[in-house]
C-alpha positions in Angstrom: 79.3 104.1 135.9 79.9 107.7 134.9 78.4 110.0 137.5 75.3 111.9 136.4 76.3 115.2 134.8 74.9 118.5 136.3 75.1 122.0 134.9 78.3 122.6 137.0 79.9 119.2 136.0 81.6 118.4 132.8 83.5 115.3 131.8 87.1 115.0 130.9 87.5 112.7 127.8 90.6 111.3 126.1 90.1 110.6 122.4 92.7 108.2 120.8 92.9 108.8 117.1 92.4 112.1 115.1 90.9 110.8 111.9 87.4 111.9 111.0 85.7 109.5 113.5 87.7 110.8 116.5 87.6 114.4 115.3 83.8 114.4 114.8 83.3 112.8 118.3 85.8 115.3 119.9 84.0 118.3 118.3 80.6 117.2 119.5 81.9 116.7 123.0 83.6 120.1 123.0 80.4 121.7 121.9 78.6 120.0 124.8 81.0 121.6 127.2 83.3 118.6 128.0 87.0 118.7 128.2 88.8 116.8 125.4 92.3 115.7 125.0 93.3 114.0 121.7 96.2 111.7 121.2 97.5 110.5 117.7 100.6 108.8 116.6 100.9 111.1 113.5 102.2 114.6 113.4 98.7 116.1 112.9 95.1 115.2 112.4 93.4 113.6 109.4 94.0 109.8 109.5 93.0 108.6 106.0 92.0 112.1 105.0 95.6 112.6 104.1 97.9 114.9 102.0 101.6 114.4 101.7 104.0 117.3 101.0 107.1 116.6 98.9 110.0 118.7 97.6 111.9 118.0 94.4 114.2 119.7 91.8 112.7 120.3 88.4 114.4 120.2 85.0 115.7 123.7 85.4 117.2 122.9 88.7 114.6 124.8 90.7 113.1 123.6 94.0 109.5 122.6 93.7 107.0 121.8 96.4 104.0 119.5 95.6 101.1 118.1 97.7 99.4 114.8 96.9 96.1 113.8 98.4 97.1 110.2 98.9 94.3 109.1 101.2 90.6 109.5 100.6 89.8 110.7 97.0 86.7 112.8 98.0 83.7 112.7 100.4 80.1 112.6 99.5 76.8 112.0 101.6 73.8 109.6 101.5 72.4 110.7 104.8 70.7 113.9 105.8 73.0 114.4 108.8 76.2 114.1 106.8 74.8 116.1 103.8 74.0 119.0 106.2 77.5 118.8 107.6 79.0 119.0 104.1 76.8 121.9 103.2 78.0 123.8 106.3 81.6 122.9 105.6 81.4 124.1 102.1 79.7 127.3 103.3 82.5 127.8 105.8 85.2 127.2 103.2 86.5 124.0 104.7 85.3 122.0 101.7 85.0 122.7 98.0 82.8 121.0 95.6 84.6 118.9 92.9 83.1 118.0 89.5 85.9 115.9 87.9 86.0 115.2 84.2 85.7 111.5 84.1 87.9 109.5 81.6 86.1 107.6 78.8 85.4 104.0 79.7 85.6 104.7 83.5 83.4 102.9 86.0 80.7 105.6 86.4 80.1 107.5 89.7 76.8 107.3 91.4 74.1 109.2 89.7 73.9 112.9 91.0 76.8 112.2 93.4 78.1 115.3 94.8 81.9 115.1 95.6 83.7 117.4 98.0 87.4 117.8 98.8 88.9 119.6 101.9 90.9 122.8 101.1 93.7 123.5 100.9 94.5 119.8 101.8 92.5 116.9 103.0 93.5 117.0 106.7 92.0 120.5 106.9 88.5 118.9 107.6 89.9 117.3 110.8 91.8 120.4 111.8 88.6 122.4 111.7 86.7 119.8 113.7 89.4 119.7 116.4 89.6 123.6 116.8 89.7 124.2 120.5 90.7 120.7 121.5 94.0 120.0 123.3 96.1 117.5 121.3 99.2 115.5 121.7 100.9 114.4 118.5 103.4 111.7 117.6 102.3 109.6 120.5 101.5 105.9 119.9 99.2 104.8 122.8 100.0 101.2 123.7 98.1 100.7 126.9 95.1 102.0 128.8 94.7 102.0 132.6 91.5 102.3 134.5 91.4 103.0 138.2 89.1 104.5 140.8 90.0 108.0 139.7 89.5 107.4 136.0 91.4 106.4 132.9 95.1 107.0 132.2 97.0 106.7 128.9 100.4 105.0 128.4 102.7 105.4 125.4 106.3 104.1 125.0 106.2 102.7 128.6 105.4 106.2 130.1 102.0 106.6 131.8 100.6 110.2 131.6 99.6 111.6 134.9 96.2 113.0 133.7 93.1 111.0 134.4 90.0 111.0 132.3 86.3 110.3 133.1 85.8 108.6 129.8 88.0 107.3 127.0 87.3 107.0 123.2 89.1 104.7 120.8 88.9 105.9 117.2 91.5 103.6 115.6 91.5 100.9 113.0 90.2 97.7 114.6 93.4 95.8 114.5 95.1 98.7 116.5 92.1 99.0 118.9 91.9 95.3 119.8 95.0 95.0 122.0 94.0 98.2 123.8 90.5 96.9 124.5 91.5 93.4 125.5 92.1 94.0 129.3 88.8 96.0 129.5 86.4 94.5 127.1 87.5 91.2 125.8 84.3 90.7 123.7 84.9 94.0 121.8 88.5 93.1 121.3 87.6 89.8 119.8 85.2 91.4 117.4 87.8 94.1 116.5 90.6 91.6 116.0 88.6 89.7 113.3 87.1 92.8 111.6 88.4 92.8 108.0 89.9 95.9 106.7 91.0 96.2 103.0 94.5 97.5 102.3 95.6 99.9 99.5 98.8 100.7 97.8 98.9 104.3 96.6 101.3 105.8 94.0 102.0 109.6 94.0 104.4 111.7 92.0 105.2 114.7 90.0 106.0 114.3 86.3 106.3 116.3 83.1 102.9 117.3 81.6 101.6 114.7 79.1 102.9 115.2 75.6 99.3 114.4 74.5 96.9 116.5 76.7 94.2 114.5 78.4 90.6 115.6 78.5 90.0 114.1 81.9 91.2 114.5 85.5 89.8 111.4 87.1 89.7 107.8 85.9 88.2 104.6 87.3 89.6 101.8 85.2 87.3 98.9 84.8 90.2 96.3 84.7 93.8 96.2 85.8 95.6 96.9 89.1 94.4 100.5 89.5 91.0 101.4 90.8 91.4 105.2 90.9 93.7 107.6 89.0 93.5 111.4 89.4 95.3 114.5 88.3 95.8 115.9 91.8 96.8 119.4 90.6 93.4 119.7 88.8 91.5 119.5 92.1 89.9 122.5 93.9 92.5 124.5 95.9 95.5 122.6 94.6 98.5 124.4 93.2 99.2 123.9 89.5 102.8 124.0 88.4 103.3 125.0 84.8 104.7 122.1 82.7 104.0 119.5 85.4 101.3 116.9 86.2 100.8 115.7 89.7 99.4 112.1 89.7 97.8 110.0 92.5 96.8 106.4 91.8 95.2 103.8 94.1 95.5 100.1 93.6 92.5 97.8 93.9 92.1 96.1 97.3 92.6 92.6 95.9 95.9 93.7 94.1 97.1 95.5 97.2 96.3 92.4 99.4 98.3 90.1 97.1 101.3 92.4 97.1 101.0 93.9 100.6 104.5 92.8 101.7 106.3 93.3 98.4 109.2 95.8 98.4 108.1 99.3 97.8 110.4 99.7 94.7 108.7 96.7 93.1 105.2 98.1 93.9 106.2 101.5 92.7 107.4 100.0 89.3 104.4 97.9 88.9 102.0 100.9 89.6 104.0 103.2 87.3 103.6 100.7 84.5 99.9 100.4 85.2 99.5 104.2 85.1 101.3 104.3 81.7 98.8 101.8 80.4 95.9 103.9 81.8 97.2 107.1 80.2 98.2 105.5 76.9 101.5 107.3 76.8 104.8 107.4 78.6 105.5 109.4 81.8 108.6 111.4 82.5 108.8 111.4 86.3 110.4 114.1 88.4 109.9 112.0 91.5 107.4 109.5 92.8 106.7 107.3 95.9 104.2 104.7 97.2 102.3 104.5 100.4 100.9 101.4 101.9 97.6 101.7 103.7 97.1 98.6 105.7 93.6 99.6 106.9 92.1 101.6 104.0 88.5 100.5 104.0 86.4 98.1 106.0 85.0 95.1 104.3 81.2 95.0 104.1 79.6 93.6 107.2 83.0 93.0 108.9 81.5 93.4 112.4 78.1 92.2 113.5 76.6 95.2 115.4 73.2 96.9 115.5 74.7 100.4 116.4 77.2 102.7 114.8 79.5 102.6 117.9 80.4 100.7 121.0 79.8 102.4 124.3 80.2 100.9 127.9 78.7 103.4 130.3 79.8 101.4 133.3 83.4 101.8 132.4 83.2 105.1 130.4 84.8 103.4 127.4 83.7 103.8 123.8 84.8 102.8 120.3 84.0 104.5 117.0 85.2 104.3 113.4 84.2 103.3 109.9 84.4 99.7 110.6 81.3 100.2 112.7 79.7 103.2 111.0 80.1 102.2 107.4 82.9 102.7 104.8 84.5 106.0 104.3 84.3 109.5 105.9 80.6 109.4 106.2 80.5 106.2 108.1 83.4 107.3 110.3 81.7 110.7 111.0 78.4 109.1 111.8 80.1 106.7 114.2 81.9 109.4 116.0 78.8 111.6 116.4 76.8 108.5 117.6 79.4 107.8 120.2 79.4 111.4 121.4 75.7 111.2 121.9 75.8 107.9 123.6 78.4 109.3 126.1 76.5 112.5 126.7 73.2 110.7 127.3 74.9 108.1 129.6 76.6 110.9 131.6 73.3 112.7 131.9 71.6 109.6 133.4 69.8 108.4 130.2 68.3 104.9 130.4 71.1 102.5 129.5 74.3 103.1 127.6 73.5 100.6 125.0 70.1 102.1 124.3 71.7 105.5 124.1 74.1 104.3 121.4 71.3 102.6 119.4 69.0 105.6 119.6 71.8 107.9 118.5 72.6 105.6 115.5 68.9 105.4 114.6 68.4 109.2 114.6 71.1 109.8 112.0 71.1 106.8 109.6 68.3 105.5 107.5 67.8 101.7 107.1 70.4 100.0 104.8 72.4 103.3 104.2 75.3 102.4 106.5 76.4 99.6 104.2 76.8 101.9 101.2 80.3 103.1 100.7 79.6 106.8 99.9 82.9 108.3 100.7 85.3 107.7 97.7 88.3 106.1 99.2 91.2 104.0 97.8 
């Protein structure tokens, strides 16, 4: 079990995964005085709070740079804790409120739903949360080792020398399962069967519509597309004269059926669906698709009473939206819950499981965690 923490003693913690769950957990641990090392296979933080930067040549032969928010569409809150966090982030300038013009006939948003987007891009929220944390990027952790002196991380057959008092996994469940198996087989089994919904996403720059549109967000009631947005109409995004920057997310069922189709076929199908949605042709400068294998968790995909998993005897924890509830809010709540459970266990609180449950209960009202408040593909 983790030794009781004193005023002079602080824990060293490895956090695997730099999406919002891992970032929220890391920030809370840093503020509590612990040492945190973050590992992620990407080139930077964000996870599904993602923005892609592209370069292209316009009709006049000029180089153009565009950014597409091809992950989460926006974030919103149903809990007091996350609403307070959003308020603070807006005040600090990390987030901007977004009031999109909704296309006629769209599936309506929740009544009085407040939407926010990170500025200048979606990963900025996680960058801010990780301020002060040491991070190692482009490292895909493939094995965890636990010995008398603590945890070690292995990637690409190389074991890092540093040992950690505790280790946090903030990964999609399918990726967490093989890492958990040697240490908590029961968690690994639950994670392996947790259902995550996929999503194909189309993004691209095109000539501005010949017939101007009076909306910048659409939620088609039928067809392959679930979300269509004019990315350059969002707060903090650059608008290029004569261009329109589009991002469209396919429905989970459509994405699942065509998950292994060639990208060119998916791109053509989604472009045709976007033409149907706009009611006019699109003159593309460039476009691409991205496949999110683990976009959103299915409802009640894992049977659990808390927002995270924490084993105080081993110093091992798991957090993510598949435990905390769909979207950025669920991921954030799960990461915060795990940080509280870890701190309480280290300080000698009564029982690691009880710490995790108490942390969960303090932040989330009954039935709220099943509501997918973050707008995601």
